[in-house]
LUMTI-592153 format. One record per residue (C-alpha): x, z, y; residue in three letters. Coordinates in steps of 0.1 Angstrom, whole numbers, plus 2048, in hexadecimal, padded with zeros to 3 digits. Each point is the difference from the previous one (the first is absolute). Layout:
# residues N
XZYAla;...
# end
This chain:
# residues 200
9E1901D4FMet;7FB7FE827His;8227ED802His;7F77E97E5Leu;7DE7F980FHis;8117FA823Thr;8197E77F0Ser;7E47ED7EFMet;7ED7FC820Ile;81F7F5812Gln;80A7E77E6Gln;7DD7F0802His;7FD800825Thr;8237F880CThr;8057DB803Arg;8217EC803Pro;8097F6823Glu;7EC7E180AGly;7E68067E4Ala;7E780E819Gln;8047E2816Glu;7FC7E87E3Ala;7DF8127F5Glu;7F47FD824Ser;8067DB801Asp;7EE7FC7DEArg;7E281480DAla;7FF7EB820Glu;8017E07EAAla;7E480D7E9Arg;7EA80981ETrp;8057DD810Lys;7F87EF7E1Arg;7E18157F9Asn;7F47FC823Phe;8047D97FFLeu;7EF7FE7DELeu;7E4816808Ala;7E67E680DPro;8087EA7E1Tyr;7F981F7EALeu;7E0806812Arg;7F47DC7FAAsp;80A8027DCAla;7EB8207FCLeu;7E37F2811Val;8007E27E8Leu;7FE81A7E3Arg;7E281280EGly;81081B813Val;7F5809824Ile;81D807816Val;7FD80C825Glu;81880E819Thr;7F9811820Phe;815812819Glu;7F781981BThr;80F81B816Ala;7F5824805Val;80E820810Thr;81181A7EATrp;7E6819806Asp;7E57EA7F1Lys;8137F07E4Phe;7F88187E3Asp;7DA7FE807Ala;8037DB808Phe;8127F77E0Tyr;7E68137EASer;7E27EF812Ala;80F7DD7FCVal;8098057DCVal;7DF80E7F8Ser;7EC7E5811Ala;8137E57EFVal;7FF8107DEThr;7DA803804Ala;7FD7DC809Ala;8157F57E3Ile;7EA8157E9Ala;7E17F0810Gln;8087DD7FBVal;81B7FF7E6Cys;7F58187E6Asp;82480E7FESer;816818813Arg;8197E780EGly;82280980DHis;80880A824Ile;82480580EThr;80C80A823Cys;8217FF811Arg;80D803823Phe;80D7E0810Thr;808810820His;80682580CIle;7FB80B824Tyr;803824810Pro;7D9801803Asp;7F77F17DFGly;8067E77E3Pro;7F47DD7F8Ala;7F08047DEPro;7FF7DE7ECTyr;7E68007E3Phe;8007E87E1Thr;7E27FE7ECVal;7FC7F27DCPhe;7DE7FE7EEAla;7F17EE7E4Lys;7EC7E180CGly;7E17EF7F1Lys;8017DC7FBGlu;7ED7EE81AGly;7FB822815Glu;82480780CMet;7F97F6824Val;7E2815802Ala;81281D7F0Gln;81C7FD818Trp;7E97FF81EGlu;7F18227F4Val;82280F7FBIle;80C7F3823Lys;7E280E812Arg;8058217F0Ala;82580180AAla;7FA7F4823Cys;7E3819806Gly;81481D7F3Ala;81D7F9815Ile;7EB7FE820Met;7ED8207F7Ala;81F8137F8Ala;8117F8820Gly;8187E57F6Gly;8067DE811Thr;7F27E07F0Ile;8227F27FDThr;825806807His;81A7E47FDHis;7E97E67EFHis;7EC7FB821Ala;7D97FE7FEVal;7F37DC7F7Gly;7DD7F77F5Arg;7FD81A7E3Asp;80781D818His;7F17F3821Ala;7DF8137FBPro;8138217FCTyr;8167F981ETrp;7E1803816Gln;7FE8247F3Gln;825807805Asp;807814820Glu;81A7E980CAla;80E809822Pro;7F17E981BLeu;8237FA80DLeu;8097F27DEPhe;7E07EB7FEVal;8067F1822Asp;8257F97F9Met;7F57ED7DFLeu;7E57EE814Arg;8177F581AAsn;81C7F47E8Ala;7E47EB7EFLys;7F67F3821Asn;8247F5807Val;8097EF7DFVal;7DD7F47F6Asp;7E97FE820Pro;7E67E97EEHis;7FD8177E2Gly;80A7E57E7Ile;8158167E9Leu;7E98167E8Asn;7E37FD818Pro;7E881E800Gly;8148157EAVal;80981C818Leu;7F57F1820Phe;7E37E980AAsp;8097E5818Cys;7E67FE81CSer;7FE7F4824Asn;80D82180CSer;81D7FE7E8Gly;8078117E0Leu;7E981C7F6Val;8058187E5Arg;7E97F57E2Thr;7E28157FBLys;7FB7FA7DBSer;80F7EB7E7Ile;7FA8057DASer;8007E97E1His;7F981C7E8Phe;
# end
């Protein structure tokens, strides 16, 4: 019986030479296709009344379990508050580092006609607030931008990094023409980190 069981396992798990490489190629092609189609899928879902939001962050391994629970709880509560439904939240790691992961969350919720922007704002605020309170960064590889700028002020970014970013901005955009006032205000003394920006 044991021999038969082992043979069955081998039969189902052993692949002909080259099959594993072919499957890997197919998986890569599927991933690339889905990655490129995702923005179009989002737009199609929004047109059908579905709120779609993605946000990414970074956190250390020792904080991740509590961090994940706090973010999911906050977003779930916000969805229940404004959507009268549970919604759906997914999380995956886009990057892995020795000191922690970069979690990437995707949120789907039922929208109400004429209220979807307001609903999204409540969900977005809940997500950003939970991320900051639980010790994560307000962004990871998608940068900051206007939506996240208010929370960047709370982010304890190393001064060396802020100085480096300010000086790079001074070199390539000394007059503050590109995205003025998003991360830095342009003043007579140069570029100064913005104090408060919010359109929520």
